DOZA-507729 format. One record per residue (C-alpha): residue in three letters; x negated, y, z; residue number from 1. Coordinates in steps of 0.02 Angstrom, whole numbers, plus 50000, padded with zeros to 5 digits. Each point is the difference from the previous one (the first is absolute). Layout:
<sites>
r c1 c2 c3 k
ALA X Y Z NUM;
...
</sites>
This chain:
<sites>
r c1 c2 c3 k
MET 51317 47436 51680 1;
GLN 50041 49929 50168 2;
TRP 49914 50056 50172 3;
LYS 49997 49918 50160 4;
LEU 50077 50106 50120 5;
THR 49912 50011 50178 6;
GLY 50107 50130 50079 7;
GLY 49949 50164 50070 8;
THR 50092 50150 50008 9;
GLY 50043 50055 49830 10;
ARG 49935 50152 49903 11;
LEU 49932 50113 50104 12;
ARG 49943 50165 49934 13;
GLY 49908 50154 50054 14;
TRP 50028 50083 50173 15;
ARG 50039 50169 49988 16;
ALA 49892 50098 50116 17;
GLY 50106 50051 50161 18;
ALA 50150 49878 49950 19;
VAL 50081 49942 50168 20;
THR 49959 49811 50025 21;
LEU 50155 49895 50014 22;
ALA 50049 49820 50019 23;
ALA 50159 49904 49953 24;
THR 50032 49977 50184 25;
ALA 49969 50177 50047 26;
LEU 50064 50132 49879 27;
LEU 49968 50171 50071 28;
ALA 50027 50155 49895 29;
ALA 50211 50018 50024 30;
GLY 50068 50104 49877 31;
CYS 50170 50098 50008 32;
GLY 50141 50020 49864 33;
GLY 49979 50193 49998 34;
LEU 49818 50011 49949 35;
SER 49923 49955 49851 36;
GLY 49843 49932 50060 37;
SER 49909 50147 49946 38;
GLY 50068 50103 50157 39;
GLN 50113 50093 49880 40;
PRO 50197 49965 50015 41;
ALA 50050 49878 49887 42;
ALA 50037 50065 49819 43;
SER 50184 49959 49944 44;
GLY 50094 50015 49834 45;
GLY 49885 49945 49831 46;
SER 50049 49882 49858 47;
LEU 50017 49845 50132 48;
ALA 50141 50080 50092 49;
ALA 50082 50079 49846 50;
SER 50016 49830 49927 51;
GLY 50120 49952 50132 52;
ILE 49873 49901 50119 53;
ASN 50062 50027 50176 54;
LEU 49913 49915 50149 55;
GLN 50063 50102 50141 56;
GLY 50040 49896 50153 57;
GLN 49858 49881 49946 58;
THR 49841 49978 50105 59;
PHE 49846 49932 49928 60;
THR 49835 49966 50060 61;
VAL 49864 50020 49848 62;
GLY 49837 49907 50035 63;
GLY 49833 50031 49896 64;
LYS 49814 49943 49999 65;
ASP 49866 50130 50051 66;
PHE 49909 50043 49868 67;
ASP 50034 50160 49881 68;
GLU 50107 49918 49849 69;
GLN 50107 49916 50139 70;
LEU 50015 50162 50102 71;
PHE 50073 50078 49848 72;
LEU 50109 49869 49949 73;
CYS 50061 49976 50175 74;
LYS 50035 50203 50028 75;
ALA 50073 50014 49832 76;
GLN 50117 49860 50047 77;
VAL 50047 50071 50167 78;
GLN 50039 50172 49919 79;
ALA 50100 49941 49864 80;
LEU 50106 49907 50139 81;
GLN 50019 50152 50099 82;
SER 50062 50110 49841 83;
VAL 50149 49891 49984 84;
GLY 50051 49998 50176 85;
ALA 49917 49860 50086 86;
THR 49928 49996 50158 87;
VAL 49819 49941 49996 88;
ASN 49871 49941 50116 89;
ASP 49815 50007 49924 90;
ARG 49894 49866 50048 91;
CYS 49871 50040 49854 92;
GLY 49823 49954 50039 93;
ILE 50001 49817 50050 94;
GLN 49827 49920 49988 95;
GLY 49989 49846 49873 96;
SER 50101 49907 49890 97;
ALA 50037 49863 50127 98;
ALA 50069 50115 50135 99;
ALA 50109 50091 49876 100;
ARG 50072 49845 49949 101;
ALA 50034 49942 50163 102;
ALA 50088 50153 50038 103;
LEU 50115 49971 49867 104;
THR 50040 49825 50023 105;
SER 50018 50019 50186 106;
GLY 50119 50148 49984 107;
GLN 49898 50131 50069 108;
VAL 50002 50093 49840 109;
ASP 50140 49994 49876 110;
MET 49883 50032 49845 111;
TYR 49813 50040 49936 112;
TRP 49918 50018 49845 113;
SER 49900 49845 49952 114;
TYR 49912 49934 49824 115;
THR 50057 49860 49893 116;
GLY 49832 49917 50010 117;
THR 50002 50007 50208 118;
GLY 50170 49935 50004 119;
TRP 49961 49850 49867 120;
ILE 49834 49955 50071 121;
THR 50000 50053 50179 122;
ASP 50176 49997 50070 123;
LEU 50068 49853 49884 124;
LYS 49835 49891 50003 125;
GLN 50016 49979 49800 126;
SER 49836 49934 49923 127;
GLN 50053 50020 49812 128;
VAL 49953 50178 49934 129;
ILE 50126 50091 49890 130;
LYS 49928 50120 49873 131;
ASP 50156 50080 49942 132;
SER 50057 50143 50098 133;
ARG 50182 49969 49985 134;
GLN 49978 49823 50019 135;
GLN 49910 50013 50165 136;
TYR 50120 50126 50073 137;
GLU 50158 49885 49956 138;
ALA 49908 49855 50062 139;
THR 49952 50077 50163 140;
ALA 50177 50083 50039 141;
ASN 50092 49850 49942 142;
LEU 49894 49886 50121 143;
ASP 49993 50118 50145 144;
LYS 50196 50033 49993 145;
GLN 50033 49814 49994 146;
GLN 49877 49961 50133 147;
ASN 50007 50150 50125 148;
ASN 50147 50102 49924 149;
ILE 49877 50141 49974 150;
ILE 50067 50114 49847 151;
TRP 49854 50069 49885 152;
THR 50056 50163 49906 153;
GLU 49951 50043 49835 154;
PRO 49799 50003 49983 155;
THR 49897 50168 49964 156;
PRO 49917 49993 49830 157;
PHE 49836 50039 50076 158;
ASN 49894 49840 50038 159;
ASN 49890 50025 50158 160;
THR 49882 49857 49987 161;
TYR 49820 49973 50042 162;
ALA 49847 50051 49883 163;
ILE 49828 50009 49999 164;
ALA 49935 50191 49977 165;
THR 49833 50101 49984 166;
THR 49951 50162 49955 167;
LYS 50035 50067 49826 168;
ALA 49806 50038 50003 169;
PHE 49943 49826 50041 170;
ALA 50127 49919 49888 171;
ASP 49952 50109 49845 172;
GLN 49809 49968 50059 173;
ASN 50000 49814 49998 174;
ASN 50141 49983 49885 175;
ILE 50124 49918 50106 176;
ARG 50176 50013 49914 177;
THR 50096 49847 50084 178;
THR 49999 49881 50149 179;
THR 49924 49869 49886 180;
ASP 49850 50129 49956 181;
TRP 49995 50021 50208 182;
ALA 49979 49811 50021 183;
ASN 49865 49986 49863 184;
PHE 49912 50146 50087 185;
ILE 49999 49886 50164 186;
ASN 49943 49837 49889 187;
SER 49847 50103 49939 188;
GLY 49933 50008 50152 189;
ASN 49987 50212 50016 190;
PRO 49979 50046 50182 191;
ASN 50129 50150 49971 192;
ALA 50138 49857 49989 193;
THR 50056 50048 50184 194;
LEU 50185 50000 50049 195;
CYS 50098 50065 50141 196;
VAL 50168 49907 50043 197;
GLU 50122 50022 50147 198;
PRO 49987 49849 50124 199;
GLU 50172 49913 49943 200;
PHE 49937 50001 49822 201;
ALA 49847 49922 50023 202;
GLY 50091 49835 50051 203;
ARG 50176 50002 49928 204;
ASP 50049 49891 49858 205;
ASP 50048 50152 49882 206;
GLY 49836 50068 50049 207;
LEU 49806 49989 49993 208;
PRO 49975 49813 49984 209;
ASN 50115 49957 49865 210;
LEU 49971 50159 49904 211;
LEU 49809 49947 49995 212;
ARG 50064 49831 49949 213;
THR 50105 50063 49862 214;
TYR 49882 50110 49919 215;
GLY 49864 49865 50009 216;
VAL 49874 50085 50113 217;
THR 49863 49875 50030 218;
LYS 49885 50101 50125 219;
PRO 50029 49995 50177 220;
TYR 50107 50137 50042 221;
ASN 50080 49999 50176 222;
SER 49879 50082 50121 223;
PRO 49909 50172 50033 224;
PRO 49893 50076 49901 225;
ALA 50106 49938 49853 226;
VAL 50174 50020 50101 227;
THR 50049 50110 50142 228;
THR 50147 49994 50092 229;
LEU 50082 50178 50051 230;
ASP 50150 50066 50053 231;
THR 50117 50034 49853 232;
GLY 49997 50198 50018 233;
VAL 49804 49982 50008 234;
VAL 49994 49904 49848 235;
TYR 50046 50148 49869 236;
GLN 49861 50113 50072 237;
ALA 49864 49876 50012 238;
THR 50040 49954 49816 239;
ALA 49992 50175 49945 240;
ASN 49836 50021 50092 241;
GLY 49923 49847 49929 242;
ASN 49939 49943 50178 243;
PRO 50008 49877 50060 244;
CYS 50100 49941 49843 245;
LYS 50020 50043 49820 246;
PHE 50170 49907 49976 247;
GLY 50154 50019 50114 248;
GLU 50150 49888 50014 249;
VAL 50144 50145 49979 250;
PHE 50191 50005 49978 251;
THR 50040 50062 49838 252;
THR 50126 50145 50044 253;
ASP 49876 50065 50131 254;
GLY 49979 50195 49965 255;
ARG 49811 49989 50082 256;
ILE 49966 49913 49815 257;
PRO 50020 50148 49889 258;
GLY 49949 50101 50170 259;
LEU 49839 49933 50005 260;
ASN 49962 49971 49821 261;
LEU 50020 49826 50004 262;
VAL 50051 49888 49869 263;
ALA 50105 49831 50023 264;
LEU 49940 49874 49881 265;
PRO 50134 49925 49906 266;
ASP 50036 49808 50055 267;
ASP 49983 49921 49825 268;
LYS 50027 49825 50061 269;
ASN 50177 50047 50109 270;
PHE 49930 49927 50149 271;
PHE 50079 50120 50128 272;
PRO 50197 49972 50035 273;
ILE 50130 50127 49951 274;
TYR 50036 50122 50157 275;
ASN 50151 50100 49940 276;
ALA 50078 50090 50160 277;
SER 50176 49968 50047 278;
ASN 50116 50038 50156 279;
THR 50030 49839 50104 280;
ILE 50160 50002 50088 281;
ARG 50090 49885 50111 282;
GLY 50146 49919 49920 283;
ASP 50111 50059 50162 284;
VAL 49950 50184 49968 285;
VAL 50044 49991 49810 286;
ALA 50170 49915 50030 287;
ARG 50050 50144 50135 288;
ALA 49926 50132 49904 289;
PRO 49974 49946 49795 290;
GLN 49975 50170 49955 291;
VAL 49820 49997 50078 292;
VAL 49949 49899 49863 293;
THR 50029 50138 49867 294;
VAL 49910 50113 50108 295;
SER 49848 49903 49978 296;
ASN 50012 49962 49833 297;
GLU 50013 50196 49960 298;
ILE 49834 50015 50091 299;
ALA 49925 49863 49900 300;
LYS 50035 50028 49833 301;
ARG 49904 50169 49992 302;
LEU 49838 49926 50066 303;
ASP 49887 49952 49856 304;
TYR 49827 49983 50019 305;
ASN 49925 50179 49975 306;
THR 50150 50065 50113 307;
MET 49949 49888 50149 308;
LEU 49820 50036 49952 309;
ALA 50032 50193 50013 310;
LEU 50094 49987 50165 311;
ASN 49881 49880 50094 312;
GLY 49866 50147 49935 313;
GLN 50091 50130 50092 314;
ILE 49999 49904 50162 315;
SER 49822 49900 49975 316;
SER 49889 50134 49930 317;
GLN 50094 50162 50039 318;
GLY 50044 49943 50176 319;
GLN 50196 50054 49984 320;
ASP 50117 49917 50121 321;
PRO 50092 49853 49916 322;
ALA 50182 50071 50063 323;
GLN 49969 50151 49929 324;
VAL 49936 49934 49842 325;
ALA 50158 49876 49987 326;
ARG 50124 50156 50035 327;
GLN 49923 50119 49877 328;
TRP 50005 49839 49861 329;
LEU 50170 49963 50042 330;
GLN 50049 50169 49984 331;
GLN 49902 50017 49825 332;
GLN 50108 49862 49951 333;
GLY 50163 50087 50054 334;
LEU 50024 49841 50105 335;
ILE 50026 50093 50143 336;
GLY 50056 50185 50042 337;
GLN 49870 50154 50027 338;
GLY 50080 50026 50182 339;
</sites>
């Protein structure tokens, strides 16, 4: 499948309540090398330091976007680097994919965790979708290094892609098991075939228009009451409530899916791109401190789907602080010390 790219801001995820709004030209929340981002002293020791990684004398500015998963990844990166002696400026919480990418390419941040599908489609403006996760990663990493000297570290096992979700009760009641079933439900003319989406998904090329086309939806399906546009953070609860929608566009590793008893319908026609997470680092930073790649790889390889879903749930459903969640997880994994 090929998509015509029409610009836009990239893959904007749910905004966390109370998150500081940042733009690429105005990065505010300054961090410091001696604190972990959670207000506690940075933890030294752990397997990263024991393996011989030593970044004393190095200073990094770590960025990240402003939704739960990104805040976790950013805080984990900050604390892992601090554990091996680096001084780290914390710029977690940048609003939107375009602003985060601009901060990286302009040198305002040295690194931030992105997603392979976002890099390929939004940043590199490629229209040919790659359905193999390793091939998608390698194509993205190779092209971004060639064009922009941006290094993509090894990707996470988890794939945080889009899905259509509904409540388990509604799915069972209407025998809806897949995205094809959802499309057939729309085509049947059932008045309960209502959908909530975030604004970006309503128009982007890997969003609603081509999703409907791929799944053969023939009914008009682009405006209220069939389709309602809401902020991402509202979509999950609105879907769980069944008002104003019985279905919602979600991100597959979002902790609110199990927390609200939602089910993400399998994308049985493989429409959505692959979104494995990877730390993107400017090439000049890797040249002066190549061990930063190893730090990121050690984080990434431990983050499978169930792990990321649970960590996101601690933040989104339980209200825990992302920096504390990151610190506890890094310590549980033995990557940083207990101090």
